[in-house]
C-alpha positions as CSV (number, residue, x, y, z in Angstrom):
1,M,-0.2,0.0,0.0
2,D,1.3,3.3,-0.8
3,R,1.2,6.0,1.8
4,L,0.4,10.0,0.9
5,P,3.0,11.5,2.4
6,V,1.4,13.4,5.8
7,I,3.0,17.2,5.4
8,S,3.7,18.9,1.7
9,E,6.7,19.2,0.1
10,I,7.6,23.6,-0.4
11,D,7.9,25.4,-3.3
12,P,11.3,27.2,-3.5
13,E,9.9,29.9,-5.7
14,T,6.6,30.7,-3.2
15,A,8.7,29.9,-0.3
16,P,8.7,32.8,2.5
17,E,11.6,35.0,2.3
18,E,14.1,33.4,5.3
19,I,12.8,29.7,4.2
20,K,14.7,31.0,0.2
21,Q,17.4,32.9,2.2
22,I,18.2,29.4,4.3
23,I,18.0,27.5,0.3
24,K,20.3,29.8,-1.6
25,A,23.0,28.7,0.6
26,H,22.1,25.0,1.6
27,L,22.3,25.2,-2.9
28,A,25.6,27.7,-2.8
29,E,26.9,24.8,-0.3
30,G,27.0,22.3,-3.6
31,Y,24.2,20.5,-1.9
32,Q,20.7,19.3,-3.5
33,L,17.5,20.3,-2.9
34,T,15.4,16.4,-2.4
35,G,11.7,15.5,-1.1
36,E,13.3,15.1,2.7
37,K,14.3,18.9,2.2
38,R,11.7,20.2,1.0
39,T,9.1,18.4,3.5
40,L,11.5,19.7,6.0
41,L,11.9,23.3,4.6
42,H,8.4,24.6,6.0
43,N,10.9,25.8,9.2
44,G,14.3,26.9,9.7
45,P,14.9,25.6,13.5
46,A,13.7,22.6,12.0
47,F,15.9,22.2,8.0
48,N,18.9,23.5,10.1
49,A,19.4,20.9,13.2
50,V,18.1,18.2,11.1
51,E,20.6,18.8,8.2
52,G,22.5,21.3,9.6
53,G,23.4,19.4,12.0
54,S,24.2,15.9,9.5
55,Y,26.6,18.2,7.1
56,A,28.2,19.2,10.5
57,V,28.5,15.9,11.6
58,A,29.5,14.5,8.3
59,K,32.3,17.0,7.0
60,E,33.6,16.0,9.9
61,L,33.5,12.0,9.4
62,E,35.2,12.7,6.2
63,R,37.9,14.6,7.8
64,Y,38.8,11.3,10.2
65,I,38.0,8.2,7.8
66,G,37.0,9.9,4.3
67,R,34.3,10.2,1.7
68,R,33.6,6.8,0.9
69,A,34.3,5.4,3.5
70,A,31.0,8.2,5.6
71,V,29.1,7.2,2.9
72,F,29.6,3.3,2.8
73,F,28.5,3.6,7.2
74,E,25.5,6.2,6.3
75,F,24.3,4.6,3.6
76,A,24.9,1.2,5.8
77,V,22.9,2.8,8.9
78,S,19.5,3.6,6.3
79,E,19.3,0.2,4.7
80,E,19.6,-1.9,8.0
81,N,17.5,1.2,9.8
82,E,14.6,0.5,6.3
83,C,14.4,4.0,5.5
84,I,14.1,3.5,1.8
85,V,14.4,7.2,1.3
86,C,17.5,7.6,2.8
87,T,18.4,4.0,1.5
88,I,18.1,5.8,-2.5
89,Y,19.2,8.2,-1.5
90,Y,22.8,6.6,-0.9
91,R,22.7,4.6,-3.9
92,N,22.4,7.7,-5.8
93,L,25.1,8.9,-4.4
94,L,27.4,5.9,-4.1
95,K,26.0,5.7,-7.7
96,K,27.1,9.2,-8.7
97,M,31.0,8.1,-6.8
98,G,31.0,5.3,-9.7
99,I,30.5,2.8,-8.0
100,D,28.7,-0.7,-8.4
101,L,26.4,-1.7,-6.1
102,S,26.4,-5.4,-7.1
103,A,30.7,-5.6,-6.8
104,L,31.3,-4.2,-3.7
105,E,34.1,-4.1,-1.9
106,Y,35.2,-3.0,1.8
107,T,38.4,-2.5,2.5
108,P,38.1,-4.0,6.6
109,R,38.1,-0.6,7.9
110,E,35.6,0.5,5.4
111,E,33.8,-3.4,6.4
112,L,34.1,-2.4,10.3
113,L,31.9,0.9,9.8
114,V,29.5,-0.5,8.0
115,E,28.6,-4.0,10.5
116,Y,29.1,-0.6,12.7
117,G,26.6,1.4,10.9
118,R,24.0,-1.7,10.4
119,A,24.3,-2.4,14.4
120,I,23.3,1.3,14.8
121,G,20.7,0.8,12.9
122,Q,19.0,-2.2,13.9
123,D,18.7,-2.6,17.3
124,P,21.2,1.0,18.9
125,R,20.9,-0.5,22.4
126,N,22.2,-3.8,21.7
127,I,25.5,-3.2,19.9
128,P,28.7,-6.2,20.7
129,D,30.9,-4.7,23.4
130,E,33.6,-7.6,20.5
131,L,32.3,-4.8,17.7
132,F,33.7,-1.7,20.3
133,A,36.4,-3.9,21.0
134,R,37.0,-3.9,17.8
135,L,36.2,0.0,16.8
136,K,38.7,0.9,19.6
137,E,41.5,-1.3,17.6
138,E,40.9,1.3,14.9
139,F,39.6,3.9,16.1
140,T,40.4,7.1,18.5
141,E,37.7,8.0,21.1
142,E,36.5,10.9,19.6
143,E,36.4,9.6,16.0
144,I,34.4,7.3,18.3
145,V,31.7,9.3,19.0
146,V,32.2,11.4,15.6
147,I,31.2,8.1,14.0
148,T,28.3,8.0,16.4
149,A,26.9,10.7,15.9
150,M,26.8,10.1,12.1
151,G,24.7,7.0,12.6
152,V,22.6,9.1,15.0
153,M,21.6,11.7,12.8
154,M,21.2,9.1,10.0
155,V,19.0,7.4,11.9
156,A,17.2,10.9,12.8
157,N,16.5,11.2,9.1
158,N,15.3,8.1,8.8
159,F,12.8,8.2,11.1
160,F,12.0,12.0,9.6
161,N,11.5,9.7,6.8
162,D,9.1,7.9,7.8
163,I,7.3,8.6,10.5
164,L,6.0,11.4,7.4
165,R,6.2,9.2,4.8
166,V,8.4,12.1,3.0
167,R,8.2,10.7,-0.8
168,P,12.2,9.0,-2.0
169,D,13.4,10.7,-4.5
170,R,13.7,9.0,-7.5
171,L,16.9,6.4,-8.0
172,I,19.0,7.0,-10.7
173,G,20.1,3.7,-12.8
């Protein structure tokens, strides 16, 4: 059953000036205006909290582990959390990065991040101690905090999309 979105997407052309300024700044950073963002943009502080917070932590994450590993981690959280909106977003992003989803090959470090992302998406209250031990062998405590914060941001995005039934963007190729 295809359930309708609970909240409409804003029209960037007719949005209030405050929202147009947020959109302008967001696009100037090189980001796209997805269905999730057009839904969040009903309110500037809500958009800034969810999207601004996600992007700030994502930049920090990429600084520590690199873009490719960060995208694999974020994709793993979303896929395990069964958020169709974010899963499609990351599938599209991986394709744009030239990564063949049918033949994914991870480095050992990426494999550990994917395992942790899936654990966060599946059951964040019961991450195995053994997984934390392996994370501590590979990453500093600060890096684990940043990785975990990004996982939390992904779950927040996933919940927002699922709760309000945000329509996913089109899957490319």
